[in-house]
All heavy atoms as TSV, in Angstrom:
chain	resi	resn	atom	element	x	y	z
A	1	MET	N	N	-78.632	-13.818	32.769
A	1	MET	CA	C	-79.005	-13.010	31.632
A	1	MET	C	C	-77.822	-12.986	30.656
A	1	MET	O	O	-76.701	-12.742	31.035
A	1	MET	CB	C	-79.342	-11.604	32.094
A	1	MET	CG	C	-79.692	-10.683	30.993
A	1	MET	SD	S	-80.160	-9.098	31.730
A	1	MET	CE	C	-80.478	-8.215	30.283
A	2	THR	N	N	-78.100	-13.244	29.404
A	2	THR	CA	C	-77.058	-13.207	28.385
A	2	THR	C	C	-77.412	-12.160	27.334
A	2	THR	O	O	-78.568	-11.805	27.154
A	2	THR	CB	C	-76.892	-14.575	27.692
A	2	THR	OG1	O	-78.104	-14.881	27.015
A	2	THR	CG2	C	-76.527	-15.650	28.678
A	3	SER	N	N	-76.404	-11.748	26.679
A	3	SER	CA	C	-76.588	-10.762	25.629
A	3	SER	C	C	-75.749	-11.184	24.431
A	3	SER	O	O	-74.597	-11.578	24.586
A	3	SER	CB	C	-76.142	-9.387	26.125
A	3	SER	OG	O	-76.248	-8.458	25.088
A	4	ASP	N	N	-76.333	-11.136	23.282
A	4	ASP	CA	C	-75.603	-11.454	22.059
A	4	ASP	C	C	-75.153	-10.153	21.416
A	4	ASP	O	O	-75.961	-9.411	20.862
A	4	ASP	CB	C	-76.473	-12.251	21.088
A	4	ASP	CG	C	-76.816	-13.622	21.632
A	4	ASP	OD1	O	-75.984	-14.193	22.352
A	4	ASP	OD2	O	-77.913	-14.119	21.321
A	5	CYS	N	N	-73.860	-9.894	21.521
A	5	CYS	CA	C	-73.291	-8.675	20.940
A	5	CYS	C	C	-72.051	-9.029	20.151
A	5	CYS	O	O	-71.310	-9.932	20.508
A	5	CYS	CB	C	-72.894	-7.684	22.032
A	5	CYS	SG	S	-74.271	-7.064	22.976
A	6	VAL	N	N	-71.847	-8.307	19.112
A	6	VAL	CA	C	-70.648	-8.469	18.307
A	6	VAL	C	C	-70.037	-7.086	18.115
A	6	VAL	O	O	-70.715	-6.156	17.691
A	6	VAL	CB	C	-70.965	-9.098	16.933
A	6	VAL	CG1	C	-69.716	-9.186	16.090
A	6	VAL	CG2	C	-71.600	-10.470	17.112
A	7	PHE	N	N	-68.774	-6.975	18.490
A	7	PHE	CA	C	-68.057	-5.728	18.289
A	7	PHE	C	C	-67.038	-5.945	17.184
A	7	PHE	O	O	-66.194	-6.826	17.270
A	7	PHE	CB	C	-67.345	-5.288	19.574
A	7	PHE	CG	C	-68.291	-4.939	20.670
A	7	PHE	CD1	C	-68.663	-5.879	21.609
A	7	PHE	CD2	C	-68.831	-3.665	20.746
A	7	PHE	CE1	C	-69.545	-5.566	22.619
A	7	PHE	CE2	C	-69.715	-3.344	21.754
A	7	PHE	CZ	C	-70.074	-4.287	22.697
A	8	CYS	N	N	-67.132	-5.164	16.160
A	8	CYS	CA	C	-66.208	-5.285	15.033
A	8	CYS	C	C	-65.479	-3.963	14.851
A	8	CYS	O	O	-66.089	-2.903	14.895
A	8	CYS	CB	C	-66.965	-5.613	13.743
A	8	CYS	SG	S	-67.815	-7.182	13.804
A	9	ILE	N	N	-64.195	-4.068	14.672
A	9	ILE	CA	C	-63.395	-2.888	14.384
A	9	ILE	C	C	-62.742	-3.127	13.035
A	9	ILE	O	O	-62.055	-4.124	12.837
A	9	ILE	CB	C	-62.332	-2.656	15.465
A	9	ILE	CG1	C	-63.001	-2.438	16.820
A	9	ILE	CG2	C	-61.441	-1.477	15.092
A	9	ILE	CD1	C	-62.044	-2.329	17.975
A	10	ALA	N	N	-62.955	-2.223	12.136
A	10	ALA	CA	C	-62.384	-2.345	10.800
A	10	ALA	C	C	-60.944	-1.831	10.856
A	10	ALA	O	O	-60.661	-0.675	10.554
A	10	ALA	CB	C	-63.221	-1.560	9.801
A	11	VAL	N	N	-60.036	-2.695	11.270
A	11	VAL	CA	C	-58.662	-2.296	11.536
A	11	VAL	C	C	-57.961	-1.788	10.286
A	11	VAL	O	O	-57.329	-0.734	10.309
A	11	VAL	CB	C	-57.878	-3.465	12.181
A	11	VAL	CG1	C	-56.417	-3.113	12.340
A	11	VAL	CG2	C	-58.497	-3.832	13.515
A	12	LYS	N	N	-58.058	-2.515	9.203
A	12	LYS	CA	C	-57.371	-2.065	7.982
A	12	LYS	C	C	-57.880	-0.708	7.532
A	12	LYS	O	O	-57.102	0.128	7.075
A	12	LYS	CB	C	-57.525	-3.085	6.852
A	12	LYS	CG	C	-56.595	-4.254	7.009
A	12	LYS	CD	C	-56.512	-5.012	5.721
A	12	LYS	CE	C	-55.512	-6.125	5.902
A	12	LYS	NZ	N	-54.595	-6.231	4.808
A	13	GLU	N	N	-59.153	-0.470	7.673
A	13	GLU	CA	C	-59.708	0.815	7.277
A	13	GLU	C	C	-59.190	1.920	8.181
A	13	GLU	O	O	-58.907	3.026	7.734
A	13	GLU	CB	C	-61.239	0.773	7.280
A	13	GLU	CG	C	-61.835	0.022	6.112
A	13	GLU	CD	C	-61.720	-1.501	6.236
A	13	GLU	OE1	O	-61.340	-2.003	7.317
A	13	GLU	OE2	O	-61.995	-2.181	5.238
A	14	MET	N	N	-59.050	1.634	9.482
A	14	MET	CA	C	-58.515	2.629	10.412
A	14	MET	C	C	-57.048	2.922	10.095
A	14	MET	O	O	-56.611	4.073	10.139
A	14	MET	CB	C	-58.678	2.151	11.848
A	14	MET	CG	C	-60.124	2.127	12.311
A	14	MET	SD	S	-60.358	1.396	13.942
A	14	MET	CE	C	-59.494	2.552	14.981
A	15	GLU	N	N	-56.291	1.887	9.782
A	15	GLU	CA	C	-54.892	2.084	9.425
A	15	GLU	C	C	-54.775	2.895	8.142
A	15	GLU	O	O	-53.944	3.803	8.043
A	15	GLU	CB	C	-54.191	0.737	9.259
A	15	GLU	CG	C	-54.045	-0.027	10.550
A	15	GLU	CD	C	-53.707	-1.493	10.346
A	15	GLU	OE1	O	-53.883	-2.004	9.222
A	15	GLU	OE2	O	-53.263	-2.131	11.308
A	16	ALA	N	N	-55.603	2.586	7.158
A	16	ALA	CA	C	-55.581	3.317	5.889
A	16	ALA	C	C	-55.966	4.775	6.111
A	16	ALA	O	O	-55.397	5.682	5.486
A	16	ALA	CB	C	-56.518	2.659	4.881
A	17	TRP	N	N	-56.911	5.006	7.021
A	17	TRP	CA	C	-57.314	6.373	7.330
A	17	TRP	C	C	-56.132	7.135	7.918
A	17	TRP	O	O	-55.855	8.275	7.539
A	17	TRP	CB	C	-58.491	6.337	8.297
A	17	TRP	CG	C	-58.966	7.682	8.753
A	17	TRP	CD1	C	-59.672	8.589	8.032
A	17	TRP	CD2	C	-58.765	8.246	10.041
A	17	TRP	NE1	N	-59.934	9.700	8.796
A	17	TRP	CE2	C	-59.390	9.511	10.042
A	17	TRP	CE3	C	-58.143	7.804	11.198
A	17	TRP	CZ2	C	-59.391	10.343	11.148
A	17	TRP	CZ3	C	-58.145	8.631	12.301
A	17	TRP	CH2	C	-58.767	9.889	12.271
A	18	LEU	N	N	-55.399	6.513	8.830
A	18	LEU	CA	C	-54.218	7.141	9.411
A	18	LEU	C	C	-53.157	7.385	8.345
A	18	LEU	O	O	-52.579	8.477	8.260
A	18	LEU	CB	C	-53.631	6.261	10.521
A	18	LEU	CG	C	-52.289	6.714	11.088
A	18	LEU	CD1	C	-52.430	8.051	11.811
A	18	LEU	CD2	C	-51.725	5.663	12.030
A	19	LEU	N	N	-52.907	6.397	7.504
A	19	LEU	CA	C	-51.880	6.529	6.473
A	19	LEU	C	C	-52.224	7.605	5.452
A	19	LEU	O	O	-51.342	8.143	4.793
A	19	LEU	CB	C	-51.670	5.187	5.768
A	19	LEU	CG	C	-50.974	4.120	6.610
A	19	LEU	CD1	C	-51.027	2.777	5.889
A	19	LEU	CD2	C	-49.546	4.507	6.918
A	20	GLY	N	N	-53.483	7.933	5.328
A	20	GLY	CA	C	-53.906	8.944	4.377
A	20	GLY	C	C	-53.573	10.370	4.805
A	20	GLY	O	O	-53.622	11.288	4.000
A	21	ASP	N	N	-53.213	10.559	6.074
A	21	ASP	CA	C	-52.896	11.898	6.574
A	21	ASP	C	C	-51.394	12.000	6.805
A	21	ASP	O	O	-50.893	11.783	7.900
A	21	ASP	CB	C	-53.671	12.177	7.855
A	21	ASP	CG	C	-53.610	13.633	8.270
A	21	ASP	OD1	O	-52.739	14.371	7.761
A	21	ASP	OD2	O	-54.444	14.027	9.106
A	22	GLU	N	N	-50.686	12.339	5.746
A	22	GLU	CA	C	-49.225	12.396	5.771
A	22	GLU	C	C	-48.710	13.379	6.823
A	22	GLU	O	O	-47.756	13.090	7.544
A	22	GLU	CB	C	-48.745	12.814	4.378
A	22	GLU	CG	C	-47.318	12.525	4.093
A	22	GLU	CD	C	-46.986	12.778	2.633
A	22	GLU	OE1	O	-47.622	12.163	1.754
A	22	GLU	OE2	O	-46.085	13.600	2.389
A	23	THR	N	N	-49.356	14.519	6.938
A	23	THR	CA	C	-48.932	15.530	7.909
A	23	THR	C	C	-49.075	15.015	9.336
A	23	THR	O	O	-48.200	15.234	10.177
A	23	THR	CB	C	-49.751	16.823	7.727
A	23	THR	OG1	O	-49.616	17.258	6.381
A	23	THR	CG2	C	-49.277	17.914	8.665
A	24	ALA	N	N	-50.158	14.325	9.621
A	24	ALA	CA	C	-50.370	13.780	10.964
A	24	ALA	C	C	-49.303	12.752	11.312
A	24	ALA	O	O	-48.794	12.736	12.441
A	24	ALA	CB	C	-51.762	13.154	11.071
A	25	ILE	N	N	-48.948	11.914	10.355
A	25	ILE	CA	C	-47.902	10.916	10.609
A	25	ILE	C	C	-46.568	11.596	10.866
A	25	ILE	O	O	-45.845	11.239	11.802
A	25	ILE	CB	C	-47.797	9.919	9.436
A	25	ILE	CG1	C	-49.052	9.051	9.380
A	25	ILE	CG2	C	-46.560	9.040	9.590
A	25	ILE	CD1	C	-49.110	8.125	8.193
A	26	GLU	N	N	-46.247	12.605	10.058
A	26	GLU	CA	C	-44.984	13.324	10.242
A	26	GLU	C	C	-44.943	14.045	11.585
A	26	GLU	O	O	-43.900	14.111	12.228
A	26	GLU	CB	C	-44.758	14.311	9.103
A	26	GLU	CG	C	-44.444	13.622	7.793
A	26	GLU	CD	C	-44.361	14.574	6.616
A	26	GLU	OE1	O	-44.968	15.671	6.675
A	26	GLU	OE2	O	-43.683	14.220	5.640
A	27	ASN	N	N	-46.079	14.588	12.033
A	27	ASN	CA	C	-46.134	15.262	13.331
A	27	ASN	C	C	-46.041	14.266	14.487
A	27	ASN	O	O	-45.378	14.534	15.485
A	27	ASN	CB	C	-47.409	16.096	13.466
A	27	ASN	CG	C	-47.377	17.340	12.609
A	27	ASN	OD1	O	-46.311	17.863	12.294
A	27	ASN	ND2	N	-48.540	17.820	12.214
A	28	ALA	N	N	-46.713	13.134	14.359
A	28	ALA	CA	C	-46.705	12.132	15.426
A	28	ALA	C	C	-45.398	11.360	15.480
A	28	ALA	O	O	-44.951	10.957	16.556
A	28	ALA	CB	C	-47.876	11.167	15.236
A	29	TYR	N	N	-44.798	11.139	14.324
A	29	TYR	CA	C	-43.563	10.357	14.224
A	29	TYR	C	C	-42.526	11.163	13.437
A	29	TYR	O	O	-42.346	10.946	12.240
A	29	TYR	CB	C	-43.825	9.014	13.522
A	29	TYR	CG	C	-44.872	8.181	14.195
A	29	TYR	CD1	C	-46.198	8.188	13.756
A	29	TYR	CD2	C	-44.541	7.375	15.273
A	29	TYR	CE1	C	-47.161	7.417	14.376
A	29	TYR	CE2	C	-45.502	6.599	15.907
A	29	TYR	CZ	C	-46.811	6.624	15.453
A	29	TYR	OH	O	-47.769	5.859	16.071
A	30	PRO	N	N	-41.825	12.100	14.099
A	30	PRO	CA	C	-40.866	12.947	13.382
A	30	PRO	C	C	-39.768	12.164	12.653
A	30	PRO	O	O	-39.220	12.649	11.670
A	30	PRO	CB	C	-40.264	13.816	14.495
A	30	PRO	CG	C	-41.256	13.777	15.601
A	30	PRO	CD	C	-41.940	12.452	15.488
A	31	SER	N	N	-39.482	10.954	13.105
A	31	SER	CA	C	-38.433	10.163	12.448
A	31	SER	C	C	-39.004	9.184	11.421
A	31	SER	O	O	-38.353	8.198	11.075
A	31	SER	CB	C	-37.610	9.416	13.495
A	31	SER	OG	O	-38.439	8.529	14.228
A	32	VAL	N	N	-40.216	9.456	10.935
A	32	VAL	CA	C	-40.852	8.574	9.952
A	32	VAL	C	C	-39.925	8.384	8.742
A	32	VAL	O	O	-39.237	9.307	8.326
A	32	VAL	CB	C	-42.231	9.132	9.510
A	32	VAL	CG1	C	-42.111	10.443	8.765
A	32	VAL	CG2	C	-42.996	8.125	8.671
A	33	ARG	N	N	-39.901	7.171	8.243
A	33	ARG	CA	C	-39.103	6.891	7.038
A	33	ARG	C	C	-39.907	7.359	5.830
A	33	ARG	O	O	-40.860	6.717	5.405
A	33	ARG	CB	C	-38.783	5.405	6.956
A	33	ARG	CG	C	-37.779	4.985	7.983
A	33	ARG	CD	C	-37.509	3.484	7.843
A	33	ARG	NE	N	-36.978	2.974	9.083
A	33	ARG	CZ	C	-37.701	2.610	10.129
A	33	ARG	NH1	N	-39.002	2.688	10.096
A	33	ARG	NH2	N	-37.114	2.168	11.217
A	34	LYS	N	N	-39.503	8.489	5.291
A	34	LYS	CA	C	-40.291	9.157	4.245
A	34	LYS	C	C	-40.386	8.358	2.961
A	34	LYS	O	O	-41.346	8.499	2.224
A	34	LYS	CB	C	-39.742	10.546	3.994
A	34	LYS	CG	C	-39.938	11.423	5.213
A	34	LYS	CD	C	-39.661	12.856	4.918
A	34	LYS	CE	C	-39.638	13.610	6.214
A	34	LYS	NZ	N	-40.677	14.488	6.451
A	35	LYS	N	N	-39.417	7.465	2.693
A	35	LYS	CA	C	-39.517	6.691	1.450
A	35	LYS	C	C	-40.739	5.773	1.491
A	35	LYS	O	O	-41.393	5.563	0.488
A	35	LYS	CB	C	-38.244	5.891	1.174
A	35	LYS	CG	C	-38.006	4.697	2.056
A	35	LYS	CD	C	-36.773	3.941	1.610
A	35	LYS	CE	C	-36.631	2.657	2.395
A	35	LYS	NZ	N	-35.520	1.855	1.935
A	36	PHE	N	N	-41.074	5.251	2.677
A	36	PHE	CA	C	-42.272	4.409	2.791
A	36	PHE	C	C	-43.525	5.268	2.781
A	36	PHE	O	O	-44.541	4.889	2.213
A	36	PHE	CB	C	-42.221	3.562	4.065
A	36	PHE	CG	C	-41.162	2.506	4.036
A	36	PHE	CD1	C	-40.004	2.650	4.777
A	36	PHE	CD2	C	-41.308	1.379	3.247
A	36	PHE	CE1	C	-39.020	1.678	4.744
A	36	PHE	CE2	C	-40.334	0.408	3.203
A	36	PHE	CZ	C	-39.185	0.559	3.955
A	37	LEU	N	N	-43.426	6.435	3.408
A	37	LEU	CA	C	-44.570	7.346	3.426
A	37	LEU	C	C	-44.907	7.812	2.012
A	37	LEU	O	O	-46.067	7.822	1.611
A	37	LEU	CB	C	-44.246	8.552	4.315
A	37	LEU	CG	C	-45.351	9.557	4.563
A	37	LEU	CD1	C	-46.578	8.900	5.181
A	37	LEU	CD2	C	-44.839	10.672	5.455
A	38	LYS	N	N	-43.906	8.149	1.231
A	38	LYS	CA	C	-44.130	8.629	-0.132
A	38	LYS	C	C	-44.580	7.517	-1.075
A	38	LYS	O	O	-45.268	7.768	-2.054
A	38	LYS	CB	C	-42.862	9.289	-0.686
A	38	LYS	CG	C	-42.401	10.493	0.095
A	38	LYS	CD	C	-43.384	11.623	0.021
A	38	LYS	CE	C	-42.872	12.819	0.815
A	38	LYS	NZ	N	-43.890	13.813	1.030
A	39	SER	N	N	-44.200	6.284	-0.773
A	39	SER	CA	C	-44.558	5.183	-1.676
A	39	SER	C	C	-45.948	4.610	-1.393
A	39	SER	O	O	-46.457	3.824	-2.176
A	39	SER	CB	C	-43.516	4.066	-1.597
A	39	SER	OG	O	-43.550	3.453	-0.319
A	40	TYR	N	N	-46.568	5.030	-0.275
A	40	TYR	CA	C	-47.901	4.539	0.047
A	40	TYR	C	C	-48.917	5.112	-0.927
A	40	TYR	O	O	-48.967	6.317	-1.168
A	40	TYR	CB	C	-48.298	4.906	1.481
A	40	TYR	CG	C	-49.728	4.560	1.810
A	40	TYR	CD1	C	-50.119	3.239	1.943
A	40	TYR	CD2	C	-50.685	5.540	1.943
A	40	TYR	CE1	C	-51.432	2.910	2.213
A	40	TYR	CE2	C	-52.001	5.231	2.221
A	40	TYR	CZ	C	-52.367	3.912	2.354
A	40	TYR	OH	O	-53.674	3.584	2.616
A	41	GLU	N	N	-49.726	4.247	-1.502
A	41	GLU	CA	C	-50.771	4.665	-2.442
A	41	GLU	C	C	-52.116	4.650	-1.725
A	41	GLU	O	O	-52.601	3.584	-1.318
A	41	GLU	CB	C	-50.810	3.717	-3.637
A	41	GLU	CG	C	-51.850	4.066	-4.660
A	41	GLU	CD	C	-51.935	3.041	-5.777
A	41	GLU	OE1	O	-50.948	2.317	-6.012
A	41	GLU	OE2	O	-53.008	2.970	-6.405
A	42	GLN	N	N	-52.704	5.836	-1.563
A	42	GLN	CA	C	-53.991	5.947	-0.880
A	42	GLN	C	C	-55.033	5.067	-1.557
A	42	GLN	O	O	-55.155	5.078	-2.775
A	42	GLN	CB	C	-54.450	7.411	-0.882
A	42	GLN	CG	C	-55.735	7.653	-0.138
A	42	GLN	CD	C	-55.604	7.440	1.361
A	42	GLN	OE1	O	-54.554	7.599	1.938
A	42	GLN	NE2	N	-56.679	7.067	1.992
A	43	ASP	N	N	-55.744	4.295	-0.770
A	43	ASP	CA	C	-56.771	3.360	-1.237
A	43	ASP	C	C	-56.211	2.241	-2.101
A	43	ASP	O	O	-56.959	1.562	-2.802
A	43	ASP	CB	C	-57.905	4.077	-1.978
A	43	ASP	CG	C	-58.696	4.993	-1.061
A	43	ASP	OD1	O	-58.800	4.666	0.137
A	43	ASP	OD2	O	-59.195	6.021	-1.522
A	44	GLY	N	N	-54.903	2.054	-2.073
A	44	GLY	CA	C	-54.296	0.933	-2.776
A	44	GLY	C	C	-54.471	-0.340	-1.956
A	44	GLY	O	O	-54.793	-0.300	-0.767
A	45	ILE	N	N	-54.275	-1.443	-2.589
A	45	ILE	CA	C	-54.395	-2.717	-1.894
A	45	ILE	C	C	-53.014	-3.072	-1.351
A	45	ILE	O	O	-52.070	-3.284	-2.103
A	45	ILE	CB	C	-54.927	-3.809	-2.825
A	45	ILE	CG1	C	-56.331	-3.438	-3.284
A	45	ILE	CG2	C	-54.912	-5.165	-2.115
A	45	ILE	CD1	C	-56.921	-4.356	-4.318
A	46	CYS	N	N	-52.914	-3.067	-0.029
A	46	CYS	CA	C	-51.644	-3.395	0.610
A	46	CYS	C	C	-51.935	-3.873	2.029
A	46	CYS	O	O	-53.063	-3.802	2.506
A	46	CYS	CB	C	-50.724	-2.178	0.636
A	46	CYS	SG	S	-51.320	-0.842	1.678
A	47	ASP	N	N	-50.918	-4.344	2.686
A	47	ASP	CA	C	-51.028	-4.733	4.092
A	47	ASP	C	C	-50.656	-3.511	4.919
A	47	ASP	O	O	-49.483	-3.213	5.134
A	47	ASP	CB	C	-50.113	-5.915	4.390
A	47	ASP	CG	C	-50.585	-7.181	3.680
A	47	ASP	OD1	O	-51.810	-7.389	3.624
A	47	ASP	OD2	O	-49.744	-7.943	3.193
A	48	THR	N	N	-51.672	-2.782	5.377
A	48	THR	CA	C	-51.451	-1.472	5.966
A	48	THR	C	C	-50.591	-1.505	7.218
A	48	THR	O	O	-49.783	-0.615	7.424
A	48	THR	CB	C	-52.791	-0.789	6.272
A	48	THR	OG1	O	-53.632	-1.682	6.998
A	48	THR	CG2	C	-53.490	-0.371	4.998
A	49	TRP	N	N	-50.742	-2.521	8.063
A	49	TRP	CA	C	-49.939	-2.510	9.285
A	49	TRP	C	C	-48.470	-2.729	8.972
A	49	TRP	O	O	-47.597	-2.176	9.643
A	49	TRP	CB	C	-50.461	-3.503	10.323
A	49	TRP	CG	C	-50.118	-4.937	10.082
A	49	TRP	CD1	C	-50.860	-5.855	9.406
A	49	TRP	CD2	C	-48.945	-5.625	10.534
A	49	TRP	NE1	N	-50.220	-7.061	9.403
A	49	TRP	CE2	C	-49.036	-6.962	10.098
A	49	TRP	CE3	C	-47.828	-5.244	11.268
A	49	TRP	CZ2	C	-48.062	-7.905	10.359
A	49	TRP	CZ3	C	-46.852	-6.198	11.537
A	49	TRP	CH2	C	-46.982	-7.510	11.085
A	50	GLU	N	N	-48.178	-3.480	7.930
A	50	GLU	CA	C	-46.791	-3.682	7.534
A	50	GLU	C	C	-46.190	-2.380	6.999
A	50	GLU	O	O	-45.058	-2.029	7.312
A	50	GLU	CB	C	-46.675	-4.789	6.479
A	50	GLU	CG	C	-46.907	-6.184	7.012
A	50	GLU	CD	C	-48.349	-6.655	6.903
A	50	GLU	OE1	O	-49.271	-5.809	6.820
A	50	GLU	OE2	O	-48.562	-7.877	6.916
A	51	VAL	N	N	-46.969	-1.650	6.209
A	51	VAL	CA	C	-46.520	-0.361	5.679
A	51	VAL	C	C	-46.259	0.598	6.845
A	51	VAL	O	O	-45.225	1.270	6.900
A	51	VAL	CB	C	-47.568	0.232	4.707
A	51	VAL	CG1	C	-47.213	1.650	4.317
A	51	VAL	CG2	C	-47.714	-0.646	3.481
A	52	LEU	N	N	-47.191	0.653	7.789
A	52	LEU	CA	C	-47.041	1.531	8.945
A	52	LEU	C	C	-45.831	1.133	9.787
A	52	LEU	O	O	-45.071	1.996	10.241
A	52	LEU	CB	C	-48.323	1.510	9.782
A	52	LEU	CG	C	-48.427	2.528	10.905
A	52	LEU	CD1	C	-48.281	3.949	10.378
A	52	LEU	CD2	C	-49.736	2.361	11.646
A	53	ALA	N	N	-45.611	-0.150	9.980
A	53	ALA	CA	C	-44.439	-0.612	10.735
A	53	ALA	C	C	-43.152	-0.182	10.050
A	53	ALA	O	O	-42.210	0.270	10.710
A	53	ALA	CB	C	-44.470	-2.131	10.896
A	54	ASN	N	N	-43.090	-0.300	8.736
A	54	ASN	CA	C	-41.901	0.123	8.002
A	54	ASN	C	C	-41.679	1.629	8.118
A	54	ASN	O	O	-40.537	2.091	8.098
A	54	ASN	CB	C	-41.984	-0.281	6.536
A	54	ASN	CG	C	-41.631	-1.730	6.329
A	54	ASN	OD1	O	-40.795	-2.293	7.020
A	54	ASN	ND2	N	-42.285	-2.361	5.373
A	55	MET	N	N	-42.755	2.385	8.245
A	55	MET	CA	C	-42.630	3.835	8.359
A	55	MET	C	C	-42.126	4.278	9.721
A	55	MET	O	O	-41.291	5.174	9.811
A	55	MET	CB	C	-43.993	4.504	8.130
A	55	MET	CG	C	-44.453	4.539	6.731
A	55	MET	SD	S	-46.023	5.436	6.703
A	55	MET	CE	C	-46.567	5.038	5.054
A	56	VAL	N	N	-42.648	3.680	10.786
A	56	VAL	CA	C	-42.443	4.274	12.108
A	56	VAL	C	C	-41.694	3.409	13.115
A	56	VAL	O	O	-41.161	3.934	14.083
A	56	VAL	CB	C	-43.786	4.718	12.729
A	56	VAL	CG1	C	-44.482	5.730	11.836
A	56	VAL	CG2	C	-44.702	3.544	13.017
A	57	TYR	N	N	-41.639	2.102	12.931
A	57	TYR	CA	C	-41.009	1.243	13.933
A	57	TYR	C	C	-39.503	1.151	13.685
A	57	TYR	O	O	-39.083	0.957	12.545
A	57	TYR	CB	C	-41.630	-0.162	13.909
A	57	TYR	CG	C	-41.225	-0.978	15.100
A	57	TYR	CD1	C	-41.862	-0.807	16.319
A	57	TYR	CD2	C	-40.181	-1.891	15.029
A	57	TYR	CE1	C	-41.481	-1.532	17.428
A	57	TYR	CE2	C	-39.791	-2.619	16.135
A	57	TYR	CZ	C	-40.455	-2.432	17.332
A	57	TYR	OH	O	-40.062	-3.135	18.433
A	58	PRO	N	N	-38.691	1.294	14.729
A	58	PRO	CA	C	-37.240	1.145	14.536
A	58	PRO	C	C	-36.911	-0.223	13.937
A	58	PRO	O	O	-37.294	-1.248	14.484
A	58	PRO	CB	C	-36.674	1.282	15.952
A	58	PRO	CG	C	-37.725	2.031	16.709
A	58	PRO	CD	C	-39.040	1.614	16.092
A	59	GLY	N	N	-36.253	-0.233	12.826
A	59	GLY	CA	C	-35.942	-1.486	12.140
A	59	GLY	C	C	-37.045	-1.948	11.216
A	59	GLY	O	O	-36.923	-2.982	10.568
A	60	GLY	N	N	-38.148	-1.206	11.171
A	60	GLY	CA	C	-39.252	-1.541	10.286
A	60	GLY	C	C	-39.918	-2.856	10.641
A	60	GLY	O	O	-39.857	-3.323	11.774
A	61	LEU	N	N	-40.553	-3.441	9.670
A	61	LEU	CA	C	-41.280	-4.689	9.864
A	61	LEU	C	C	-40.352	-5.808	10.330
A	61	LEU	O	O	-40.689	-6.570	11.233
A	61	LEU	CB	C	-41.981	-5.093	8.568
A	61	LEU	CG	C	-42.799	-6.376	8.591
A	61	LEU	CD1	C	-43.890	-6.309	9.642
A	61	LEU	CD2	C	-43.393	-6.644	7.220
A	62	ALA	N	N	-39.167	-5.877	9.767
A	62	ALA	CA	C	-38.212	-6.920	10.161
A	62	ALA	C	C	-37.830	-6.768	11.632
A	62	ALA	O	O	-37.750	-7.758	12.371
A	62	ALA	CB	C	-36.976	-6.863	9.279
A	63	GLY	N	N	-37.597	-5.542	12.082
A	63	GLY	CA	C	-37.259	-5.303	13.484
A	63	GLY	C	C	-38.398	-5.679	14.409
A	63	GLY	O	O	-38.177	-6.237	15.488
A	64	LEU	N	N	-39.616	-5.396	14.008
A	64	LEU	CA	C	-40.783	-5.751	14.808
A	64	LEU	C	C	-40.925	-7.260	14.911
A	64	LEU	O	O	-41.154	-7.798	15.993
A	64	LEU	CB	C	-42.044	-5.137	14.207
A	64	LEU	CG	C	-43.340	-5.363	14.964
A	64	LEU	CD1	C	-43.270	-4.778	16.359
A	64	LEU	CD2	C	-44.502	-4.760	14.195
A	65	ARG	N	N	-40.774	-7.937	13.795
A	65	ARG	CA	C	-40.874	-9.399	13.814
A	65	ARG	C	C	-39.791	-10.014	14.692
A	65	ARG	O	O	-40.052	-10.951	15.440
A	65	ARG	CB	C	-40.789	-9.955	12.400
A	65	ARG	CG	C	-42.062	-9.755	11.632
A	65	ARG	CD	C	-42.018	-10.425	10.288
A	65	ARG	NE	N	-43.313	-10.351	9.647
A	65	ARG	CZ	C	-43.489	-10.287	8.351
A	65	ARG	NH1	N	-42.457	-10.310	7.542
A	65	ARG	NH2	N	-44.702	-10.216	7.853
A	66	ASN	N	N	-38.567	-9.500	14.600
A	66	ASN	CA	C	-37.487	-10.020	15.437
A	66	ASN	C	C	-37.791	-9.837	16.911
A	66	ASN	O	O	-37.567	-10.735	17.717
A	66	ASN	CB	C	-36.158	-9.336	15.097
A	66	ASN	CG	C	-35.590	-9.817	13.782
A	66	ASN	OD1	O	-35.923	-10.900	13.310
A	66	ASN	ND2	N	-34.765	-8.992	13.187
A	67	GLN	N	N	-38.317	-8.674	17.289
A	67	GLN	CA	C	-38.634	-8.427	18.684
A	67	GLN	C	C	-39.752	-9.351	19.162
A	67	GLN	O	O	-39.679	-9.895	20.250
A	67	GLN	CB	C	-39.025	-6.976	18.899
A	67	GLN	CG	C	-39.292	-6.678	20.353
A	67	GLN	CD	C	-39.533	-5.213	20.616
A	67	GLN	OE1	O	-39.323	-4.378	19.766
A	67	GLN	NE2	N	-39.989	-4.910	21.803
A	68	VAL	N	N	-40.781	-9.526	18.359
A	68	VAL	CA	C	-41.902	-10.374	18.745
A	68	VAL	C	C	-41.457	-11.822	18.908
A	68	VAL	O	O	-41.800	-12.478	19.892
A	68	VAL	CB	C	-43.057	-10.271	17.714
A	68	VAL	CG1	C	-44.099	-11.348	17.955
A	68	VAL	CG2	C	-43.682	-8.889	17.768
A	69	PHE	N	N	-40.663	-12.308	17.969
A	69	PHE	CA	C	-40.233	-13.708	18.062
A	69	PHE	C	C	-39.220	-13.924	19.162
A	69	PHE	O	O	-39.080	-15.041	19.658
A	69	PHE	CB	C	-39.712	-14.189	16.712
A	69	PHE	CG	C	-40.811	-14.379	15.696
A	69	PHE	CD1	C	-40.795	-13.677	14.501
A	69	PHE	CD2	C	-41.875	-15.215	15.957
A	69	PHE	CE1	C	-41.813	-13.832	13.586
A	69	PHE	CE2	C	-42.906	-15.378	15.048
A	69	PHE	CZ	C	-42.881	-14.687	13.859
A	70	ASN	N	N	-38.502	-12.893	19.580
A	70	ASN	CA	C	-37.567	-13.037	20.693
A	70	ASN	C	C	-38.273	-13.117	22.030
A	70	ASN	O	O	-37.696	-13.574	23.009
A	70	ASN	CB	C	-36.545	-11.890	20.698
A	70	ASN	CG	C	-35.526	-12.032	19.595
A	70	ASN	OD1	O	-35.250	-13.132	19.136
A	70	ASN	ND2	N	-34.971	-10.922	19.155
A	71	ILE	N	N	-39.518	-12.660	22.078
A	71	ILE	CA	C	-40.288	-12.725	23.323
A	71	ILE	C	C	-40.685	-14.170	23.624
A	71	ILE	O	O	-40.693	-14.594	24.760
A	71	ILE	CB	C	-41.561	-11.834	23.232
A	71	ILE	CG1	C	-41.143	-10.361	23.169
A	71	ILE	CG2	C	-42.492	-12.075	24.395
A	71	ILE	CD1	C	-42.282	-9.417	22.880
A	72	PHE	N	N	-41.009	-14.922	22.586
A	72	PHE	CA	C	-41.515	-16.273	22.790
A	72	PHE	C	C	-40.433	-17.272	22.824
A	72	PHE	O	O	-39.597	-17.647	22.445
A	72	PHE	CB	C	-42.528	-16.636	21.701
A	72	PHE	CG	C	-43.735	-15.757	21.749
A	72	PHE	CD1	C	-43.926	-14.756	20.818
A	72	PHE	CD2	C	-44.671	-15.899	22.746
A	72	PHE	CE1	C	-45.027	-13.936	20.849
A	72	PHE	CE2	C	-45.775	-15.097	22.790
A	72	PHE	CZ	C	-45.958	-14.099	21.838
């Protein structure tokens, strides 16, 4: 028996939804880089995961990329 199913997750929309709640980000990530948080434009066209990485990941997007490439 087979089933044809497609599961889609609108990732960018979920990220934008998270980025839209400044208080939630500040509560979840007390060390958030506020300059990136303040520069985010709600419903603007941007690469949301990169913006989020710059806000919350140690070293920002560059630090994340360095860690990922060091794994391989």
